[in-house]
N, C-alpha and C positions, 0 to 999 in steps of 0.2 A: 606577250604584252597584256597587262591587266588594265581594263577600262572600267570606270564606274559610269553607268547609264541608268536611266529609268527603265522600268519593266517593259514598257511598250517599245523602247529603242532596242532593248536586248532581244525581244521577240522578233522585231523586224530584222535585226542583224543576223539572227539565226536563220530566219526564213530566207533571206537573200544571200546567205552564206558569206557575209562579210565578218561574221564572228564564228568561232569554232565551238565554244562552250559558254553557257551563260547560266546564271542563277536568277530566277524570276518567280513571280507569283504564279501559282498553278492556274489562276484565272487567265493568264496570258498564253498558256500553252496552245499549240495548234496541232492539226493532224500532220503537219510537215515535220514535227519534232519527235524525237525519242527523249524520254525523261525518266528521272528517278526522284522520288521525294527526298528532300535533304534538310528539312527543318520546318519549324513553325514559330512565328513571331506573334506575340500578344500585342494588340493595338490598344493604346491609351489615348485619353482625351488630354490634349495640351492646351493651356490657356494662360492668361496673364496672372501674375502673382496676386492681384487684387480682385480677380474674378470670383463670383459667388461659389464656383465649384471648388475653390481652395479650401472651403470648410467641409467638403464632402469626402467620404471614404471611397465612394464609387458613384458613377453616373449611369443613368438608364437611357435607353433610346428615346423615351418620352421627354426627358430633360434636354437631350441633345437636339431634338427636333425643333426646339424653341430658339436655337442659336444659329448664327451664321457659321456654316461649316466651310473650312478652307481646304482646297484641293489643288494639287499640282495639275497644271494644264495638260501634261502629257499623261495619258492619251486624250485629254479633254473630256473626261467622263469620270463619274464616281466609280472607283474600282468595284468589281463584281462582289467581292466579299463584304464590302460596306453596303452596297445595294441590297444584298441578301439579308444582312443584319437588320436593316430597317424594314424590309418587306416582311420578314418573319415576325417582327413586332407589330406589323400593320400600320406603320408610321411613314409619313412622307416628310423629310426635312423641310422646314420653312424657307431656309435660305442657304444657297451654296455659291461660293465665289471661287473662280479658278485663277491660278497665278502661274506665270511662266517660270517656275522654280521647282526644285526637287522638294520632297516632303520635309526635309529639315528646314528649308526656307519657309514652308507653311508653319512649322512649329515656331520659328522666329517671329512671324507675323502674329501668331496667336499670343506669344509672350508680350507683344506690343499692344494687345487688346483689340485686334481686328477680327477676332472670331475664335473658333475652336478648330484645332487640327487633330485629325485622327491618325496617329503615327506610332511607330514602335517606341517603347519606353526609353531606350537609349537616346532617341531623338527628342522625345517629349520632355525629359527632365530639365529643370527641377520642378516646374509647375505642371503637374499631371496627376490623373487618377485613372485607375482601371475602369472598365465598363462592366455593367451588370445587366444581362449576362455578358461574360467575356467575349471578346472578338479576336479572332486569330486570322492571320494571313499565312497560308501554307505555301512553302517554297519548294521549288524543284530545280535540279540541275538538268539542263537540256542541251541537245545538239540536233542538227539537221539530219533527217533520215538519209539524205543523199550524200552526206559527208561522214562516212564511217570513222569512228575515233582512231587516231594514230595511237601508238604506244604512250606517248606523252599525254595526249588528251585523256586516255583511259586512266592513267595514273592520277590526273587531276579529278576526273569524275569519281574514281574510287575514294579519293581523299575527301571530297565534298559530300559524297553519298555512298558510304560503304554498303556493299551488298550484304544482306542478312543471311 
């Protein structure tokens, strides 16, 4: 069975063994899991078509810090890769609002002019720009250490994250 869940829900499902295999942000991995890197997603700033960012080729952390940033409520915190992005720039965002929706819902709110969503490009389009410096979310395929992969699980793991 294939389920779509937020990264926090996947991490919880793997930890309590209600899920066999999951793809999630490396920030959500725990010592209860075994994992393999399986990809990297570039994060873009999504906004309304009439936002001032529509005229920009890229936006910086300094520009983003002046905006209301929209985040998914799960896990009710700014993801680690976004926190690090602002910390490395020495900037604290002025405003953050949390919504009980997935990131694609945050991008929809951004398109309605309620703030800026930091999401993958495929979710952010059509009104989006990359960040400068770029921001990436590293992904991993993971499973619980106590739940050794079956042959079928191993085939899925190898498909999602081939061993080099």
